[in-house]
PLY file of the C-alpha trace (Angstrom):
ply
format ascii 1.0
element vertex 166
property float x
property float y
property float z
element edge 165
property int vertex1
property int vertex2
end_header
213.10 114.84 -6.33
210.95 114.61 -9.44
211.21 116.67 -12.60
207.77 118.25 -13.13
208.69 120.31 -16.19
206.51 118.26 -18.55
203.59 118.41 -16.08
203.88 122.22 -15.90
203.98 122.46 -19.71
200.80 120.36 -19.97
199.08 122.55 -17.39
200.15 125.71 -19.23
198.83 124.35 -22.54
195.56 123.25 -20.93
195.10 126.70 -19.39
195.78 128.38 -22.76
193.24 126.05 -24.42
190.59 126.93 -21.80
191.22 130.64 -22.32
190.96 130.23 -26.10
187.65 128.35 -25.75
186.29 131.07 -23.44
187.31 133.78 -25.93
185.65 131.95 -28.82
182.49 131.30 -26.77
182.25 135.00 -25.86
181.94 135.87 -29.55
179.33 133.26 -30.44
175.83 134.83 -30.42
174.18 131.91 -28.61
174.97 129.67 -25.67
177.48 126.83 -25.90
177.03 124.21 -23.22
177.62 120.74 -21.90
174.64 119.38 -19.98
175.03 116.22 -17.91
172.24 113.98 -16.67
172.41 111.08 -14.24
171.46 107.58 -15.41
168.11 107.74 -13.62
167.31 111.03 -15.38
166.53 112.75 -12.08
169.64 114.87 -11.68
170.92 117.26 -14.36
173.63 119.90 -14.31
175.63 122.11 -16.64
179.30 121.18 -16.45
179.99 124.03 -18.89
177.93 126.96 -20.08
179.25 129.99 -21.98
178.95 133.53 -20.70
176.32 134.37 -23.32
173.74 132.56 -21.19
173.21 135.82 -19.34
172.17 137.62 -22.54
170.06 134.71 -23.81
168.42 133.38 -20.61
168.93 136.27 -18.23
170.77 133.86 -15.92
174.45 134.08 -14.95
176.80 131.19 -15.85
177.70 130.53 -12.21
174.04 130.20 -11.33
173.50 127.64 -14.08
176.47 125.49 -13.16
175.23 125.32 -9.57
171.50 125.04 -10.40
170.48 123.80 -13.87
166.81 124.21 -13.00
167.34 127.99 -13.26
166.90 127.55 -17.04
163.85 125.32 -16.63
162.21 127.98 -14.45
162.63 130.46 -17.35
160.84 128.09 -19.78
157.11 128.81 -20.09
155.27 126.37 -17.79
153.25 124.65 -20.53
156.53 123.81 -22.36
158.52 122.38 -19.43
157.22 118.81 -19.71
157.81 118.83 -23.49
161.39 119.94 -22.91
161.97 117.22 -20.31
160.37 114.57 -22.56
162.44 115.55 -25.57
165.67 115.31 -23.55
164.59 111.94 -22.15
163.87 110.64 -25.66
167.25 111.88 -26.86
168.95 110.10 -23.95
167.12 106.82 -24.59
167.52 106.72 -28.37
170.85 108.54 -28.59
169.46 110.84 -31.26
170.21 114.51 -31.77
168.14 116.77 -29.53
166.48 119.73 -31.25
163.65 121.84 -29.92
162.22 125.35 -30.12
160.72 126.61 -26.89
159.66 129.92 -25.34
161.23 131.44 -22.25
160.64 134.51 -20.14
163.86 136.22 -19.14
164.24 137.91 -15.77
163.73 141.28 -17.44
160.25 140.10 -18.48
161.05 139.71 -22.18
159.48 136.69 -23.87
161.89 135.02 -26.31
161.94 131.89 -28.47
165.01 129.68 -28.30
166.24 126.88 -30.53
168.31 124.25 -28.77
170.34 121.59 -30.52
172.68 119.06 -28.98
174.38 115.76 -29.59
174.07 113.22 -26.78
176.82 110.94 -25.61
176.23 107.99 -23.28
178.56 107.91 -20.31
178.54 104.17 -19.68
181.37 102.89 -17.57
182.30 99.21 -17.46
180.07 97.44 -14.95
177.68 100.38 -14.47
175.34 102.63 -16.37
176.41 106.21 -16.41
174.31 109.07 -17.58
174.19 111.18 -20.69
176.10 114.28 -21.72
174.77 116.68 -24.34
177.12 118.98 -26.19
175.11 121.76 -27.71
174.13 125.24 -28.68
171.07 127.38 -27.89
170.20 130.37 -30.05
167.60 133.11 -29.70
165.37 132.75 -32.77
162.70 135.29 -31.80
163.60 137.74 -34.58
163.68 134.94 -37.16
160.22 133.71 -36.08
158.84 137.26 -36.34
160.37 137.69 -39.80
158.84 134.38 -40.96
155.43 135.43 -39.57
155.65 138.77 -41.37
156.57 136.96 -44.60
153.58 134.62 -44.23
151.28 137.58 -43.52
152.59 139.40 -46.59
152.08 136.32 -48.78
148.51 135.91 -47.45
147.75 139.59 -48.11
149.13 139.33 -51.65
147.06 136.20 -52.29
143.95 137.95 -51.00
144.68 140.95 -53.21
145.10 138.70 -56.27
141.86 136.88 -55.48
140.03 140.20 -55.13
141.48 141.45 -58.43
140.53 138.20 -60.24
137.03 138.36 -58.79
0 1
1 2
2 3
3 4
4 5
5 6
6 7
7 8
8 9
9 10
10 11
11 12
12 13
13 14
14 15
15 16
16 17
17 18
18 19
19 20
20 21
21 22
22 23
23 24
24 25
25 26
26 27
27 28
28 29
29 30
30 31
31 32
32 33
33 34
34 35
35 36
36 37
37 38
38 39
39 40
40 41
41 42
42 43
43 44
44 45
45 46
46 47
47 48
48 49
49 50
50 51
51 52
52 53
53 54
54 55
55 56
56 57
57 58
58 59
59 60
60 61
61 62
62 63
63 64
64 65
65 66
66 67
67 68
68 69
69 70
70 71
71 72
72 73
73 74
74 75
75 76
76 77
77 78
78 79
79 80
80 81
81 82
82 83
83 84
84 85
85 86
86 87
87 88
88 89
89 90
90 91
91 92
92 93
93 94
94 95
95 96
96 97
97 98
98 99
99 100
100 101
101 102
102 103
103 104
104 105
105 106
106 107
107 108
108 109
109 110
110 111
111 112
112 113
113 114
114 115
115 116
116 117
117 118
118 119
119 120
120 121
121 122
122 123
123 124
124 125
125 126
126 127
127 128
128 129
129 130
130 131
131 132
132 133
133 134
134 135
135 136
136 137
137 138
138 139
139 140
140 141
141 142
142 143
143 144
144 145
145 146
146 147
147 148
148 149
149 150
150 151
151 152
152 153
153 154
154 155
155 156
156 157
157 158
158 159
159 160
160 161
161 162
162 163
163 164
164 165
């Protein structure tokens, strides 16, 4: 017989930690995620994605963990290659990934997202692993519209001043 009390305590603590993370992630307005990519860059998957992905992408978490391309299909076609290239550059150089890109949710709404993530190489001794990104994606559509309105207002005020001076 083996005493498994300490093993059970570790499992209980790990379960409580997972529940705490899920509760925190539910209250964050954007999507928390861990995205993994194979060393050859051909295969990518979400090992973790918060529940908010449904509100942001219009895609359920279970769908994303089984098919990461579900997000890529939401990205506007002319932006897909840019997104892939920026991730590839981040993987090669190990630099922070940051990109704004448009998506179309399943409900037909066009939204702008800002993704940021920190990459981590997954090299194992004797082999090259892949890359893991730990990140956050936020919907910045309202912010972009506010900035555009501010620029339009500033241009109108400048035009009004020019007219008055003339």
